[in-house]
Jmol script that loads the backbone (N, CA, C; Angstrom):
load data "model"
ATOM      1  N   MET A   1      42.104  60.646  -0.244  1.00  0.00           N
ATOM      2  CA  MET A   1      41.046  60.927  -1.169  1.00  0.00           C
ATOM      3  C   MET A   1      39.818  61.346  -0.385  1.00  0.00           C
ATOM      4  N   LYS A   2      38.985  62.120  -1.033  1.00  0.00           N
ATOM      5  CA  LYS A   2      37.913  62.799  -0.330  1.00  0.00           C
ATOM      6  C   LYS A   2      36.544  62.112  -0.423  1.00  0.00           C
ATOM      7  N   TYR A   3      36.305  61.332  -1.486  1.00  0.00           N
ATOM      8  CA  TYR A   3      34.979  60.761  -1.721  1.00  0.00           C
ATOM      9  C   TYR A   3      35.018  59.243  -1.882  1.00  0.00           C
ATOM     10  N   GLN A   4      33.864  58.636  -1.626  1.00  0.00           N
ATOM     11  CA  GLN A   4      33.660  57.224  -1.927  1.00  0.00           C
ATOM     12  C   GLN A   4      32.592  57.145  -3.012  1.00  0.00           C
ATOM     13  N   LEU A   5      32.961  56.596  -4.156  1.00  0.00           N
ATOM     14  CA  LEU A   5      32.035  56.348  -5.255  1.00  0.00           C
ATOM     15  C   LEU A   5      31.590  54.900  -5.144  1.00  0.00           C
ATOM     16  N   VAL A   6      30.275  54.655  -5.281  1.00  0.00           N
ATOM     17  CA  VAL A   6      29.744  53.302  -5.142  1.00  0.00           C
ATOM     18  C   VAL A   6      29.027  52.901  -6.432  1.00  0.00           C
ATOM     19  N   LEU A   7      29.455  51.781  -7.000  1.00  0.00           N
ATOM     20  CA  LEU A   7      28.765  51.149  -8.121  1.00  0.00           C
ATOM     21  C   LEU A   7      27.928  50.032  -7.526  1.00  0.00           C
ATOM     22  N   GLN A   8      26.645  49.995  -7.860  1.00  0.00           N
ATOM     23  CA  GLN A   8      25.738  49.031  -7.240  1.00  0.00           C
ATOM     24  C   GLN A   8      24.827  48.418  -8.293  1.00  0.00           C
ATOM     25  N   TRP A   9      24.620  47.094  -8.195  1.00  0.00           N
ATOM     26  CA  TRP A   9      23.674  46.440  -9.093  1.00  0.00           C
ATOM     27  C   TRP A   9      23.111  45.197  -8.429  1.00  0.00           C
ATOM     28  N   PRO A  10      21.941  44.726  -8.901  1.00  0.00           N
ATOM     29  CA  PRO A  10      21.327  43.526  -8.314  1.00  0.00           C
ATOM     30  C   PRO A  10      22.194  42.293  -8.530  1.00  0.00           C
ATOM     31  N   ALA A  11      22.104  41.365  -7.585  1.00  0.00           N
ATOM     32  CA  ALA A  11      22.861  40.118  -7.686  1.00  0.00           C
ATOM     33  C   ALA A  11      22.041  38.974  -7.109  1.00  0.00           C
ATOM     34  N   SER A  12      22.082  37.837  -7.817  1.00  0.00           N
ATOM     35  CA  SER A  12      21.342  36.678  -7.320  1.00  0.00           C
ATOM     36  C   SER A  12      21.989  35.350  -7.705  1.00  0.00           C
ATOM     37  N   SER A  13      23.184  35.416  -8.310  1.00  0.00           N
ATOM     38  CA  SER A  13      23.789  34.169  -8.769  1.00  0.00           C
ATOM     39  C   SER A  13      25.307  34.245  -8.704  1.00  0.00           C
ATOM     40  N   ILE A  14      25.935  33.098  -8.878  1.00  0.00           N
ATOM     41  CA  ILE A  14      27.397  33.043  -8.942  1.00  0.00           C
ATOM     42  C   ILE A  14      27.901  33.790 -10.170  1.00  0.00           C
ATOM     43  N   GLN A  15      27.104  33.825 -11.212  1.00  0.00           N
ATOM     44  CA  GLN A  15      27.469  34.568 -12.419  1.00  0.00           C
ATOM     45  C   GLN A  15      27.573  36.069 -12.115  1.00  0.00           C
ATOM     46  N   ASP A  16      26.693  36.572 -11.254  1.00  0.00           N
ATOM     47  CA  ASP A  16      26.770  37.976 -10.844  1.00  0.00           C
ATOM     48  C   ASP A  16      28.068  38.237 -10.086  1.00  0.00           C
ATOM     49  N   TYR A  17      28.474  37.293  -9.252  1.00  0.00           N
ATOM     50  CA  TYR A  17      29.732  37.438  -8.521  1.00  0.00           C
ATOM     51  C   TYR A  17      30.921  37.411  -9.482  1.00  0.00           C
ATOM     52  N   ASP A  18      30.868  36.552 -10.477  1.00  0.00           N
ATOM     53  CA  ASP A  18      31.921  36.506 -11.493  1.00  0.00           C
ATOM     54  C   ASP A  18      32.024  37.840 -12.227  1.00  0.00           C
ATOM     55  N   THR A  19      30.870  38.450 -12.518  1.00  0.00           N
ATOM     56  CA  THR A  19      30.860  39.767 -13.163  1.00  0.00           C
ATOM     57  C   THR A  19      31.525  40.797 -12.268  1.00  0.00           C
ATOM     58  N   LEU A  20      31.210  40.762 -10.977  1.00  0.00           N
ATOM     59  CA  LEU A  20      31.837  41.667 -10.009  1.00  0.00           C
ATOM     60  C   LEU A  20      33.352  41.550 -10.069  1.00  0.00           C
ATOM     61  N   ILE A  21      33.863  40.341 -10.005  1.00  0.00           N
ATOM     62  CA  ILE A  21      35.314  40.125 -10.004  1.00  0.00           C
ATOM     63  C   ILE A  21      35.939  40.634 -11.299  1.00  0.00           C
ATOM     64  N   ALA A  22      35.295  40.363 -12.429  1.00  0.00           N
ATOM     65  CA  ALA A  22      35.823  40.825 -13.724  1.00  0.00           C
ATOM     66  C   ALA A  22      35.856  42.348 -13.791  1.00  0.00           C
ATOM     67  N   ILE A  23      34.791  43.005 -13.343  1.00  0.00           N
ATOM     68  CA  ILE A  23      34.747  44.468 -13.367  1.00  0.00           C
ATOM     69  C   ILE A  23      35.779  45.046 -12.409  1.00  0.00           C
ATOM     70  N   GLU A  24      35.866  44.484 -11.226  1.00  0.00           N
ATOM     71  CA  GLU A  24      36.831  44.977 -10.247  1.00  0.00           C
ATOM     72  C   GLU A  24      38.271  44.846 -10.756  1.00  0.00           C
ATOM     73  N   GLU A  25      38.577  43.756 -11.441  1.00  0.00           N
ATOM     74  CA  GLU A  25      39.918  43.582 -12.013  1.00  0.00           C
ATOM     75  C   GLU A  25      40.218  44.643 -13.062  1.00  0.00           C
ATOM     76  N   VAL A  26      39.263  44.907 -13.946  1.00  0.00           N
ATOM     77  CA  VAL A  26      39.450  45.946 -14.968  1.00  0.00           C
ATOM     78  C   VAL A  26      39.689  47.300 -14.306  1.00  0.00           C
ATOM     79  N   LEU A  27      38.881  47.628 -13.310  1.00  0.00           N
ATOM     80  CA  LEU A  27      39.026  48.917 -12.636  1.00  0.00           C
ATOM     81  C   LEU A  27      40.359  49.019 -11.899  1.00  0.00           C
ATOM     82  N   ASN A  28      40.767  47.955 -11.224  1.00  0.00           N
ATOM     83  CA  ASN A  28      42.064  47.960 -10.538  1.00  0.00           C
ATOM     84  C   ASN A  28      43.211  48.198 -11.501  1.00  0.00           C
ATOM     85  N   GLU A  29      43.121  47.617 -12.668  1.00  0.00           N
ATOM     86  CA  GLU A  29      44.200  47.728 -13.652  1.00  0.00           C
ATOM     87  C   GLU A  29      44.188  49.045 -14.411  1.00  0.00           C
ATOM     88  N   GLN A  30      43.008  49.637 -14.638  1.00  0.00           N
ATOM     89  CA  GLN A  30      42.939  50.712 -15.611  1.00  0.00           C
ATOM     90  C   GLN A  30      42.482  52.073 -15.099  1.00  0.00           C
ATOM     91  N   LEU A  31      41.987  52.167 -13.874  1.00  0.00           N
ATOM     92  CA  LEU A  31      41.641  53.499 -13.363  1.00  0.00           C
ATOM     93  C   LEU A  31      42.918  54.289 -13.115  1.00  0.00           C
ATOM     94  N   ASP A  32      42.839  55.602 -13.312  1.00  0.00           N
ATOM     95  CA  ASP A  32      44.037  56.428 -13.148  1.00  0.00           C
ATOM     96  C   ASP A  32      44.403  56.570 -11.673  1.00  0.00           C
ATOM     97  N   HIS A  33      45.505  57.238 -11.420  1.00  0.00           N
ATOM     98  CA  HIS A  33      46.049  57.348 -10.072  1.00  0.00           C
ATOM     99  C   HIS A  33      45.215  58.221  -9.149  1.00  0.00           C
ATOM    100  N   GLY A  34      44.242  58.946  -9.681  1.00  0.00           N
ATOM    101  CA  GLY A  34      43.370  59.765  -8.846  1.00  0.00           C
ATOM    102  C   GLY A  34      42.233  58.974  -8.230  1.00  0.00           C
ATOM    103  N   SER A  35      42.196  57.679  -8.499  1.00  0.00           N
ATOM    104  CA  SER A  35      41.127  56.816  -7.988  1.00  0.00           C
ATOM    105  C   SER A  35      41.718  55.488  -7.540  1.00  0.00           C
ATOM    106  N   GLU A  36      41.046  54.872  -6.568  1.00  0.00           N
ATOM    107  CA  GLU A  36      41.534  53.592  -6.057  1.00  0.00           C
ATOM    108  C   GLU A  36      40.349  52.715  -5.655  1.00  0.00           C
ATOM    109  N   VAL A  37      40.280  51.515  -6.205  1.00  0.00           N
ATOM    110  CA  VAL A  37      39.234  50.575  -5.821  1.00  0.00           C
ATOM    111  C   VAL A  37      39.496  50.161  -4.379  1.00  0.00           C
ATOM    112  N   ASP A  38      38.477  50.318  -3.535  1.00  0.00           N
ATOM    113  CA  ASP A  38      38.628  50.053  -2.107  1.00  0.00           C
ATOM    114  C   ASP A  38      37.937  48.760  -1.687  1.00  0.00           C
ATOM    115  N   GLY A  39      37.479  47.973  -2.647  1.00  0.00           N
ATOM    116  CA  GLY A  39      36.865  46.697  -2.306  1.00  0.00           C
ATOM    117  C   GLY A  39      35.427  46.599  -2.765  1.00  0.00           C
ATOM    118  N   HIS A  40      34.759  45.568  -2.257  1.00  0.00           N
ATOM    119  CA  HIS A  40      33.377  45.313  -2.651  1.00  0.00           C
ATOM    120  C   HIS A  40      32.644  44.612  -1.526  1.00  0.00           C
ATOM    121  N   ASP A  41      31.325  44.563  -1.645  1.00  0.00           N
ATOM    122  CA  ASP A  41      30.547  43.704  -0.771  1.00  0.00           C
ATOM    123  C   ASP A  41      29.381  43.125  -1.556  1.00  0.00           C
ATOM    124  N   VAL A  42      28.901  41.985  -1.073  1.00  0.00           N
ATOM    125  CA  VAL A  42      27.812  41.267  -1.713  1.00  0.00           C
ATOM    126  C   VAL A  42      26.836  40.866  -0.615  1.00  0.00           C
ATOM    127  N   GLY A  43      25.566  41.150  -0.826  1.00  0.00           N
ATOM    128  CA  GLY A  43      24.565  40.744   0.155  1.00  0.00           C
ATOM    129  C   GLY A  43      23.253  41.444  -0.070  1.00  0.00           C
ATOM    130  N   SER A  44      22.211  40.932   0.526  1.00  0.00           N
ATOM    131  CA  SER A  44      20.862  41.502   0.422  1.00  0.00           C
ATOM    132  C   SER A  44      20.444  41.704  -1.029  1.00  0.00           C
ATOM    133  N   GLY A  45      20.899  40.804  -1.906  1.00  0.00           N
ATOM    134  CA  GLY A  45      20.491  40.868  -3.302  1.00  0.00           C
ATOM    135  C   GLY A  45      21.156  41.940  -4.132  1.00  0.00           C
ATOM    136  N   GLU A  46      22.284  42.481  -3.631  1.00  0.00           N
ATOM    137  CA  GLU A  46      23.001  43.501  -4.395  1.00  0.00           C
ATOM    138  C   GLU A  46      24.504  43.356  -4.233  1.00  0.00           C
ATOM    139  N   ILE A  47      25.197  43.950  -5.181  1.00  0.00           N
ATOM    140  CA  ILE A  47      26.659  44.004  -5.189  1.00  0.00           C
ATOM    141  C   ILE A  47      27.063  45.470  -5.191  1.00  0.00           C
ATOM    142  N   ASN A  48      28.108  45.794  -4.444  1.00  0.00           N
ATOM    143  CA  ASN A  48      28.659  47.142  -4.423  1.00  0.00           C
ATOM    144  C   ASN A  48      30.160  47.076  -4.653  1.00  0.00           C
ATOM    145  N   ILE A  49      30.662  47.978  -5.478  1.00  0.00           N
ATOM    146  CA  ILE A  49      32.105  48.203  -5.598  1.00  0.00           C
ATOM    147  C   ILE A  49      32.357  49.613  -5.084  1.00  0.00           C
ATOM    148  N   PHE A  50      33.352  49.742  -4.209  1.00  0.00           N
ATOM    149  CA  PHE A  50      33.682  51.024  -3.594  1.00  0.00           C
ATOM    150  C   PHE A  50      34.980  51.558  -4.187  1.00  0.00           C
ATOM    151  N   ILE A  51      34.950  52.825  -4.577  1.00  0.00           N
ATOM    152  CA  ILE A  51      36.116  53.466  -5.176  1.00  0.00           C
ATOM    153  C   ILE A  51      36.377  54.772  -4.433  1.00  0.00           C
ATOM    154  N   HIS A  52      37.590  54.967  -3.959  1.00  0.00           N
ATOM    155  CA  HIS A  52      37.978  56.245  -3.353  1.00  0.00           C
ATOM    156  C   HIS A  52      38.501  57.152  -4.455  1.00  0.00           C
ATOM    157  N   THR A  53      38.099  58.400  -4.411  1.00  0.00           N
ATOM    158  CA  THR A  53      38.462  59.346  -5.459  1.00  0.00           C
ATOM    159  C   THR A  53      38.355  60.778  -4.943  1.00  0.00           C
ATOM    160  N   ASN A  54      39.032  61.674  -5.612  1.00  0.00           N
ATOM    161  CA  ASN A  54      38.881  63.101  -5.337  1.00  0.00           C
ATOM    162  C   ASN A  54      37.863  63.748  -6.270  1.00  0.00           C
ATOM    163  N   ASP A  55      37.509  63.063  -7.343  1.00  0.00           N
ATOM    164  CA  ASP A  55      36.568  63.612  -8.325  1.00  0.00           C
ATOM    165  C   ASP A  55      35.600  62.515  -8.769  1.00  0.00           C
ATOM    166  N   PRO A  56      34.483  62.334  -8.063  1.00  0.00           N
ATOM    167  CA  PRO A  56      33.580  61.224  -8.367  1.00  0.00           C
ATOM    168  C   PRO A  56      32.961  61.283  -9.763  1.00  0.00           C
ATOM    169  N   THR A  57      32.671  62.467 -10.251  1.00  0.00           N
ATOM    170  CA  THR A  57      32.077  62.577 -11.583  1.00  0.00           C
ATOM    171  C   THR A  57      33.074  62.148 -12.655  1.00  0.00           C
ATOM    172  N   LYS A  58      34.295  62.610 -12.561  1.00  0.00           N
ATOM    173  CA  LYS A  58      35.343  62.218 -13.510  1.00  0.00           C
ATOM    174  C   LYS A  58      35.605  60.713 -13.424  1.00  0.00           C
ATOM    175  N   THR A  59      35.648  60.188 -12.217  1.00  0.00           N
ATOM    176  CA  THR A  59      35.891  58.759 -12.036  1.00  0.00           C
ATOM    177  C   THR A  59      34.747  57.941 -12.612  1.00  0.00           C
ATOM    178  N   PHE A  60      33.506  58.381 -12.414  1.00  0.00           N
ATOM    179  CA  PHE A  60      32.375  57.663 -12.995  1.00  0.00           C
ATOM    180  C   PHE A  60      32.476  57.638 -14.516  1.00  0.00           C
ATOM    181  N   LYS A  61      32.853  58.753 -15.124  1.00  0.00           N
ATOM    182  CA  LYS A  61      33.014  58.777 -16.589  1.00  0.00           C
ATOM    183  C   LYS A  61      34.085  57.793 -17.031  1.00  0.00           C
ATOM    184  N   ALA A  62      35.167  57.685 -16.269  1.00  0.00           N
ATOM    185  CA  ALA A  62      36.218  56.719 -16.590  1.00  0.00           C
ATOM    186  C   ALA A  62      35.704  55.288 -16.439  1.00  0.00           C
ATOM    187  N   VAL A  63      34.966  55.023 -15.367  1.00  0.00           N
ATOM    188  CA  VAL A  63      34.384  53.693 -15.150  1.00  0.00           C
ATOM    189  C   VAL A  63      33.433  53.361 -16.286  1.00  0.00           C
ATOM    190  N   GLU A  64      32.595  54.293 -16.633  1.00  0.00           N
ATOM    191  CA  GLU A  64      31.626  54.090 -17.711  1.00  0.00           C
ATOM    192  C   GLU A  64      32.326  53.758 -19.027  1.00  0.00           C
ATOM    193  N   ALA A  65      33.419  54.432 -19.307  1.00  0.00           N
ATOM    194  CA  ALA A  65      34.178  54.163 -20.525  1.00  0.00           C
ATOM    195  C   ALA A  65      34.817  52.767 -20.482  1.00  0.00           C
ATOM    196  N   LEU A  66      35.266  52.349 -19.308  1.00  0.00           N
ATOM    197  CA  LEU A  66      35.936  51.054 -19.181  1.00  0.00           C
ATOM    198  C   LEU A  66      34.971  49.874 -19.259  1.00  0.00           C
ATOM    199  N   ILE A  67      33.777  50.024 -18.715  1.00  0.00           N
ATOM    200  CA  ILE A  67      32.856  48.884 -18.689  1.00  0.00           C
ATOM    201  C   ILE A  67      31.548  49.158 -19.412  1.00  0.00           C
ATOM    202  N   GLY A  68      31.464  50.267 -20.127  1.00  0.00           N
ATOM    203  CA  GLY A  68      30.219  50.662 -20.778  1.00  0.00           C
ATOM    204  C   GLY A  68      29.729  49.714 -21.848  1.00  0.00           C
ATOM    205  N   LEU A  69      30.582  48.932 -22.439  1.00  0.00           N
ATOM    206  CA  LEU A  69      30.182  48.044 -23.521  1.00  0.00           C
ATOM    207  C   LEU A  69      29.606  46.730 -23.029  1.00  0.00           C
ATOM    208  N   ARG A  70      29.536  46.536 -21.750  1.00  0.00           N
ATOM    209  CA  ARG A  70      29.098  45.260 -21.199  1.00  0.00           C
ATOM    210  C   ARG A  70      27.596  45.198 -20.908  1.00  0.00           C
ATOM    211  N   GLY A  71      26.808  46.194 -21.296  1.00  0.00           N
ATOM    212  CA  GLY A  71      25.389  46.194 -21.015  1.00  0.00           C
ATOM    213  C   GLY A  71      25.103  46.268 -19.526  1.00  0.00           C
ATOM    214  N   PHE A  72      26.005  46.828 -18.798  1.00  0.00           N
ATOM    215  CA  PHE A  72      25.993  46.842 -17.346  1.00  0.00           C
ATOM    216  C   PHE A  72      25.040  47.873 -16.746  1.00  0.00           C
ATOM    217  N   TRP A  73      24.821  48.976 -17.418  1.00  0.00           N
ATOM    218  CA  TRP A  73      24.189  50.131 -16.781  1.00  0.00           C
ATOM    219  C   TRP A  73      22.670  50.051 -16.634  1.00  0.00           C
ATOM    220  N   ALA A  74      22.005  49.149 -17.313  1.00  0.00           N
ATOM    221  CA  ALA A  74      20.538  49.095 -17.268  1.00  0.00           C
ATOM    222  C   ALA A  74      20.005  48.937 -15.843  1.00  0.00           C
ATOM    223  N   ASP A  75      20.615  48.097 -15.035  1.00  0.00           N
ATOM    224  CA  ASP A  75      20.135  47.843 -13.674  1.00  0.00           C
ATOM    225  C   ASP A  75      21.049  48.420 -12.595  1.00  0.00           C
ATOM    226  N   SER A  76      22.004  49.227 -12.990  1.00  0.00           N
ATOM    227  CA  SER A  76      22.988  49.742 -12.047  1.00  0.00           C
ATOM    228  C   SER A  76      22.553  51.054 -11.414  1.00  0.00           C
ATOM    229  N   ARG A  77      23.145  51.303 -10.254  1.00  0.00           N
ATOM    230  CA  ARG A  77      22.972  52.569  -9.566  1.00  0.00           C
ATOM    231  C   ARG A  77      24.367  53.033  -9.151  1.00  0.00           C
ATOM    232  N   VAL A  78      24.602  54.330  -9.244  1.00  0.00           N
ATOM    233  CA  VAL A  78      25.908  54.886  -8.886  1.00  0.00           C
ATOM    234  C   VAL A  78      25.682  56.150  -8.066  1.00  0.00           C
ATOM    235  N   ALA A  79      26.405  56.249  -6.961  1.00  0.00           N
ATOM    236  CA  ALA A  79      26.316  57.435  -6.113  1.00  0.00           C
ATOM    237  C   ALA A  79      27.653  57.629  -5.407  1.00  0.00           C
ATOM    238  N   TYR A  80      27.809  58.800  -4.799  1.00  0.00           N
ATOM    239  CA  TYR A  80      29.020  59.056  -4.032  1.00  0.00           C
ATOM    240  C   TYR A  80      28.663  59.819  -2.757  1.00  0.00           C
ATOM    241  N   ARG A  81      29.603  59.781  -1.823  1.00  0.00           N
ATOM    242  CA  ARG A  81      29.480  60.537  -0.575  1.00  0.00           C
ATOM    243  C   ARG A  81      30.872  60.970  -0.153  1.00  0.00           C
ATOM    244  N   GLU A  82      30.913  61.970   0.702  1.00  0.00           N
ATOM    245  CA  GLU A  82      32.189  62.304   1.314  1.00  0.00           C
ATOM    246  C   GLU A  82      32.587  61.143   2.207  1.00  0.00           C
ATOM    247  N   LEU A  83      33.853  60.846   2.300  1.00  0.00           N
ATOM    248  CA  LEU A  83      34.310  59.719   3.118  1.00  0.00           C
ATOM    249  C   LEU A  83      33.828  59.832   4.558  1.00  0.00           C
ATOM    250  N   ALA A  84      33.786  61.030   5.079  1.00  0.00           N
ATOM    251  CA  ALA A  84      33.350  61.229   6.466  1.00  0.00           C
ATOM    252  C   ALA A  84      31.837  61.433   6.568  1.00  0.00           C
ATOM    253  N   GLY A  85      31.143  61.423   5.432  1.00  0.00           N
ATOM    254  CA  GLY A  85      29.711  61.690   5.440  1.00  0.00           C
ATOM    255  C   GLY A  85      28.872  60.446   5.285  1.00  0.00           C
ATOM    256  N   SER A  86      27.559  60.655   5.287  1.00  0.00           N
ATOM    257  CA  SER A  86      26.645  59.524   5.127  1.00  0.00           C
ATOM    258  C   SER A  86      25.578  59.770   4.068  1.00  0.00           C
ATOM    259  N   ASN A  87      25.501  60.972   3.537  1.00  0.00           N
ATOM    260  CA  ASN A  87      24.507  61.297   2.520  1.00  0.00           C
ATOM    261  C   ASN A  87      25.078  61.109   1.122  1.00  0.00           C
ATOM    262  N   TYR A  88      24.390  60.296   0.329  1.00  0.00           N
ATOM    263  CA  TYR A  88      24.844  59.991  -1.022  1.00  0.00           C
ATOM    264  C   TYR A  88      24.244  60.955  -2.037  1.00  0.00           C
ATOM    265  N   VAL A  89      25.043  61.280  -3.034  1.00  0.00           N
ATOM    266  CA  VAL A  89      24.604  62.060  -4.186  1.00  0.00           C
ATOM    267  C   VAL A  89      24.542  61.091  -5.358  1.00  0.00           C
ATOM    268  N   VAL A  90      23.367  60.973  -5.970  1.00  0.00           N
ATOM    269  CA  VAL A  90      23.168  60.026  -7.068  1.00  0.00           C
ATOM    270  C   VAL A  90      23.754  60.584  -8.358  1.00  0.00           C
ATOM    271  N   ILE A  91      24.483  59.728  -9.063  1.00  0.00           N
ATOM    272  CA  ILE A  91      24.991  60.065 -10.394  1.00  0.00           C
ATOM    273  C   ILE A  91      24.192  59.323 -11.465  1.00  0.00           C
ATOM    274  N   TRP A  92      23.856  58.054 -11.206  1.00  0.00           N
ATOM    275  CA  TRP A  92      23.167  57.223 -12.207  1.00  0.00           C
ATOM    276  C   TRP A  92      22.182  56.290 -11.527  1.00  0.00           C
ATOM    277  N   PRO A  93      21.019  56.077 -12.056  1.00  0.00           N
ATOM    278  CA  PRO A  93      20.410  56.813 -13.163  1.00  0.00           C
ATOM    279  C   PRO A  93      19.972  58.198 -12.712  1.00  0.00           C
ATOM    280  N   LYS A  94      19.855  59.065 -13.649  1.00  0.00           N
ATOM    281  CA  LYS A  94      19.602  60.473 -13.346  1.00  0.00           C
ATOM    282  C   LYS A  94      18.290  60.687 -12.595  1.00  0.00           C
ATOM    283  N   ASP A  95      17.307  59.815 -12.788  1.00  0.00           N
ATOM    284  CA  ASP A  95      16.009  60.006 -12.133  1.00  0.00           C
ATOM    285  C   ASP A  95      15.891  59.287 -10.784  1.00  0.00           C
ATOM    286  N   LEU A  96      16.958  58.667 -10.310  1.00  0.00           N
ATOM    287  CA  LEU A  96      16.944  57.992  -9.014  1.00  0.00           C
ATOM    288  C   LEU A  96      17.001  59.042  -7.902  1.00  0.00           C
ATOM    289  N   ASN A  97      16.104  58.938  -6.943  1.00  0.00           N
ATOM    290  CA  ASN A  97      16.035  59.926  -5.866  1.00  0.00           C
ATOM    291  C   ASN A  97      16.666  59.466  -4.560  1.00  0.00           C
ATOM    292  N   GLU A  98      16.805  58.166  -4.379  1.00  0.00           N
ATOM    293  CA  GLU A  98      17.318  57.634  -3.126  1.00  0.00           C
ATOM    294  C   GLU A  98      18.351  56.537  -3.403  1.00  0.00           C
ATOM    295  N   PHE A  99      19.398  56.513  -2.596  1.00  0.00           N
ATOM    296  CA  PHE A  99      20.454  55.528  -2.748  1.00  0.00           C
ATOM    297  C   PHE A  99      20.805  54.995  -1.373  1.00  0.00           C
ATOM    298  N   ASN A 100      20.820  53.683  -1.217  1.00  0.00           N
ATOM    299  CA  ASN A 100      21.166  53.044   0.049  1.00  0.00           C
ATOM    300  C   ASN A 100      22.078  51.859  -0.203  1.00  0.00           C
ATOM    301  N   ILE A 101      22.865  51.543   0.798  1.00  0.00           N
ATOM    302  CA  ILE A 101      23.644  50.314   0.778  1.00  0.00           C
ATOM    303  C   ILE A 101      23.052  49.413   1.847  1.00  0.00           C
ATOM    304  N   MET A 102      22.623  48.236   1.424  1.00  0.00           N
ATOM    305  CA  MET A 102      21.971  47.298   2.356  1.00  0.00           C
ATOM    306  C   MET A 102      22.993  46.600   3.210  1.00  0.00           C
TER     307      MET A 102
END
end "model"
wireframe off; spacefill off
backbone 0.3
color backbone group
């Protein structure tokens, strides 16, 4: 796969970690074969889920459909990069100009 899609949101409690696990399980079970959850990390007050994909925009739409009803997107950030690259392209929110992984 060519890209890494990153779902990122603030975290400060065990409940946030539980949310991470629940979302990751849904994505592992229901994302199509063109995408693969590659794990997660937690630290510096944020959570990241990493997804390998050939089409980050299509994969984000699938993720959004799978977890969109959970009120998740208000504080979330989503971006992607080429696997061999380091520059992220922001997908969500549309007005976000910078994306970093701490």
